[in-house]
N, C-alpha and C positions, 0 to 999 in steps of 0.2 A: 504494500500500500504506500503510495507516494504522499509525502507531506510537505515537500519543499516549496510548494506554491502557497502554503498557508503562512499567515503572520502569526507565528507561534514560537514559544520558547523551546519547543521540541527541536526546532531548527538551529538551536545554539545550545548552550553558550559557547562551548569550545570542543566538545567531544566529537561532533559530527559535521558541523558547518564552520570551518575555521575562517572562511573568507568574510564572515560577519564580525570577526573579532580582530582588532588591530594589534593588540598586545595583551600581555598578562601581567598581573601584579603579584608580588610576593608579600603576603599579609601575615603579620605577627602582632600579638600572640595568636596562635592558630585557633584557639577556642573562640575567638571573636571574628573569625574570617567569614562566617556565614555557612549555610548548609552546602552550597555548591551544587553540582549536577548529580541527582540521585542515580543516574545510570552508572556512576562509579561503583555503586553497590549492586544494583539490580542486574546489570549486564554481566558482571563477573559471576554472580550466582547462576544465571541462565547458561553461561558458558561452562559452568561446572556441572551442569545436568539438572538444575532445578527446573521445575515446570511452572508455566504461567497459567493461573486460574482467574485472572482479572475479568471483571464483567464489562463487556463493551458498553460504552456510554456513561460509565460511572467513574468519577475521578479517584481511582485507587489502583493499587498494585497488590496482587495476591500471589505469592510464590510458595511452592512446596518442594522440599528436598527430595532427592532421588529415591530415598528409602521411605518417603512419606511420613517421616517422624517429626519434621520441623516445618513450621510455617513462618513466613515473613509477610507482614502487612504494612503497606504505606498508604495512609489516608490523611492527607495534609490538614492540619489544624492551625488556624491563625493564632490561637491563644498560646502564649509562651508556656503556660502551666500545663497544657495538655500534650499528650504523646502523639506524634504522627507516625513514628516507626515503632513496630512491635515485632519481637521475635520470641517464639515460645514453642513448646512441644505441640504437635498436632492433637494429641490426646492427653488429658489430665492437666494438672496445674502444678507440676513439679517446680517450674521456674519460669521467669519471664525477663525480658530485657526491653526497655522502652526508652525512646529518644525523642526529644522535641524537634520541631521543624527546623530550627537553626543549628542543630547539632551538625558539625562538619561531617560530610559523608566519608572522609578519610578515617574518622574515628569509628564510625559505624562499621566501615569495612574492616577495621582492625578487629572488630568482634566477629562479623559474619565470615570473613576469610578463614578464620581459625575454628569454625564450628565443628568441623570433622577432624580436627587435629587431635592426636592422642598424646598423653603424657600425664605425669603426676600433678595433683593439685598443688599449686604453689603455696608456700606458707604466707600468712598475712604479712609477716615482717618483710618478706621479699618484695611485695608490692609497694609497701611504704618506702623501702629502701630505694626502689626504682624511682619513685617520685622525688625523694629527697636528693638523689644524685643529680637531678635535673633542676635543682633550685627551688623546689616546692618546700614550703615551711610547714613542719609538723605542729599540730595543735592538739591539745588534750582538754576535754571538758567532762570530768567524771569518767564514766566508762566509754564515752564517745571519743573517737579518734578521727582526725581530719588532717588534710594537707591543703595549704593555700598556695595558689600559683604565684610566681614571682611578681606579677603585676597586681595581685590581690583581687582579681575579678572572677576567679574560678576556685571552687572548693570541692575537693574530693573527700567523701566521708564514708565510713562503714557503720551501719546502724542496724539495730535489732528492734523488731516490733514488740509490743507489749502483750501480744496475744498469748493464749494458753500454749500454743505451739509456735514459738517466735520464729519469724523469718528474718534472716540476716541478708542485707543487701548493700551494695555499693552504690552511692548516689553522687551525682555531680550537679552543682548549681552554678550557673554563670550569670553575672549581673554587673552593671556599671553604676557608679554613684550618681545621684541626681542632686545631691546637696541636702542639708538639713536631715541627715541620717536616713534619707530615702534612697531606694535602689530601683533601677530599671532592669527587670528580669529579661534575659536574652534566651536562654534555653536551660533545660534540665534533663537529666537522664537517670535511670536506675536499672541496676542489673542484680538479680538475685544471686547470692553466693553459690547456689546450687547449679547455676548455669555451667556449661562446659568450661573447665578451668583455663584451657588455652585461649578461648574466646574472651573471657574476662581479662586475662593478662594482655591479650592483643589490644583490647580497648584502652586499658590504662597506659600501655606503652604508647599508643597513638595519641592519647590525650596529653601526656606529659612531654612528648617529643618537642624540643625547642625549635625545630625547623619550621620555617614559615610555610603557608599553603598558597597554592596558585589560585587566583581568582580573576575573573574578567570584570569589566565595569558593570555595576549594578548587583553583584552577587554578595557584597558585604552589607549586613544590616545597617540601616541609617543610624540606629541608636548607638552604634559603636564608634561613630565619628569622633575623633579626638582621643580615642583610646587605643588605636591601632597604628602600627608603623607599616605603611604601604609603599613599596618600591618597585619600579619597573623591572621585570624579570628578563634575563637574557634568553630564557626558554620561549620559543615562539609558539603560537597556537597550533601550528602544524606539528611541531615536535611533541607538544603535549598530547595531541590526538594520537600520534604514533606510539607514545608511551602507553596510552590507554589500550590501543589495539594489541600491543605486545602483552599486556597484562591479561587480556582476554584469551590470547593464544596459549599463554602459559596455563590458564585455568582449564582450557579444553584438553591440554595434554595431561594434566594431573587432576582431572575432575574426579568427583566422588563416585562416578559410575554412571551407568545408563539408567535413565528414569524408569521406574517400574511401570509395566503396562497396566492399563485399566483392568479391573476385574471383569472376567467374561460374564456375559448375561446368558439367559436361557437360549438354547440353540434356535428356537423358533422365532426369536426376536432379532436375530442377527441380520444386518443389512450389508449388502455389498455394493460398492460404488465402482 
């Protein structure tokens, strides 16, 4: 299906139509860079064998892992307090990961790219040590522990609910000061500690990475003006697109397997085309 003649953001911003973008900026700190292009996440999963169950005509994305055990949902919410991205098991409520609309896709990809990776669960101290090694400041408040980003606009915390069967989750809150002790919320995220350990580690690694993110004009939230350092990148839009395509090719080579076929129906209802 052709979409190039439509005036739509699907024709940009950088991954597929580079001629509409003159340059890219390197934006830091990365947690204020804006959501970016969601295809950085979704196309990588599709290349890895995930299947698309999105409903035509409705503004969302529904993806299912090849083994049908995991679901990803993208339903954009304008409210900074609501989750637009959700990843969770297809059945049951063992864990969930949720991300706001302005969560940089590179951080979400840090989680989703590692969903099928195996390995031991990291010790909590290892994750705090990772953040501290990148300039995040450790904070303690009773039993709660948190880390504050070098620019003090992002907080990573590990919290436990007060329910009879408490749920421990890692949360991120990103905001900028408005003055008079008021804050403007940009995005938030939460990942249950029961989520795949490599995925949790991948997200925290991508969150605390000090490297800037590439963004084109209009991709950085207006509310972060004055709080980011934006510089012209030597990487061209075409080079950025080629990096994306190489990433998809690597996902196809090392994908999680062939998508499971749909369950067969009764023989008398089969149709042949």
